[in-house]
N, C-alpha and C positions, 0 to 999 in steps of 0.2 A: 416270805422273798421279797426282795426290794429291787428298787429301781434307784441306780447313781445318776446323779446328773452333775459333770463336772464343766467348769470353763477354764480349759489351759490349751497350751498348743498342742497339736495333734500328736507331735513328736513325742513330747513329755508323756502322754499317753500311751504309746506305742511301745519307750521304753521300758515303762512301769514303773517309774522314778516320782512313787509318790503315793502315801500312806490312805488307805479306806477302810472305815470301821468295819470288821467283818468282812474283808476282800482279800483275797492273795490275788497279788500281780504278777503276770509273767514279765521277767525281765529279757529284755532282748538289748542286744549289742548294736552300736550306732551303723555296723555294718549290715545288720538287718531291716533297721529303721529308715535307713536313708533312700534304698531303694522302694522300700512299700510307699514311703509318704511322696516320691516321685513319681510312684506308677499310679498313687491315686490322684495326685495333682492333674497328671496327665488325661486320667480319666473325666475327671471334672472340666477340664478345658474343653475336651473334644464335646462335652455335652452341653456347655455353656458358651463356648467360642472366645472365650477369656480366661487365662488362668487366674481363676481366685487367688487373692493373698491374705494373711493374717498373719500377727506376730508371731513367729516361731521360738522367740527368745526367752518370752516373759516367763513369770513365774505361775505358779496355779494361782489362781484369783478365787476360786470358788468350788464348793464341793457340797451336794445336798444329797441327802437319802429321802426318796419317797417309798412307802408300800406299794405295791404293785398294782392294787386296786385304787389307791388313792392318786397316782400317775396317770391311769387309764380314765379316770373319770373326765378330765374336758376334752378328752378325744371321743367319749364315747357319747359326750355331750354333743361334739360337732357333727359326728355321724347320725343323731337322732333329729337333728335340726337342719340335716341337709337339705330338706325341701324346702325348708322357708327361709335361710340363710345361708349363703354363700360362704364357706369356709373351706376352700379348696385344698390348702394345705394340711391342716388339722386332720382334714376327713382321711388324707393318703398316708399318714405317719405311723409306723411300725416299728417296734425294737429290732436294732438298735439303732439309735438314730445319731445322725451330727447335722448339727446346726452351723452353716458356713456365715460368718460376717460380712456377706457383699449380698447385693441387690439383685436375686434372680427371681422369675416366675416359676418355673416348673419344680415338684417334688420328684424324685427320681430314686430308683435303687440301683446301686453300685455294690460290685466287689467289697467287703470289709478289708481295710489295708493291714489288718491285723491277724485277718483270718481269710486267705484266698478260699471261694467258694462259698462263703456265708456273706448274706446282702445285708447292707445297709442304709436306711433310707437318709437321705440329704435334701434338706432345703435350706433356703435363707432365714437366718435369724431374722431379719426386718419384717420380710413377709409373714413368717411365724407370730411375731409380735404383733401384727398389725390383726391377723385372725384369733389372737387371744385378746386383744383390744375390743374386738366385734363382739365375740362370747362372751366378753365379761359384762359390756353395754347389754346385751340381750337378756341375760341372767339378772341385769340388776334391775331390769323391768318386769319381770317375772312375778306373779303372784304367789308362786309356790317358793319363795324365797327361802325360807325354812330348810326346806327339802334340798337346795342347790348350795348350801352352806359351804361345804367341804367341798364342791366342785369349784367353785367360786373364789375358795382359798386356794387350791392347788393351782387353778388357772393364771392365777394374780400371780402366786410365787414365779410361775414358768415365765409367763410375761417378763418379770422383774429380772430372770436369768437370762434372758434373750437380750434385754438391755444390757445387762454386763457382758456379755458377747459381743455386742457391737460398741459397747463402749471401750474394751480393752483390746478389739480388733483380734478375739481369739473364737475357734471353735466352741460349741457348747456339745460336749459328746456325753452320750445317754445310753448306759447298758444294765440289762435287767437278766 
């Protein structure tokens, strides 16, 4: 089983207008996508107090595939170290996830725009990037370095992906 990580407009993801190896996408019409996206934005606005903005017109910027086990390693490490290292966003995230390229504090669960009744974790890309940087710094100082090599590699790649989302002003969409 795999986890797919995309940096792309949420509308592109909802329309299914992209290719992913070994993954079939449900195609949706613009008439289905626009209300789902508007509803999602309205829910985010109610939770954040401001309507988040990102680029909905750009092309797919990045797609990465991880094994489920590899993807979960940084999140599991963050939870294991939560008594000594404050990583609130990493500890709160569950699949599926959307990282929004806006700066806000909380991590929360909302209905997924592509499947009402299914929840998605939503967090700030910049705040997750900071959590990942703190986790990486802590792992670099650990003596069990060889045991943490895979976790470090995945956490570093996720930090880079969060940076791409911020750089291109696009959500990071994670499905498993």
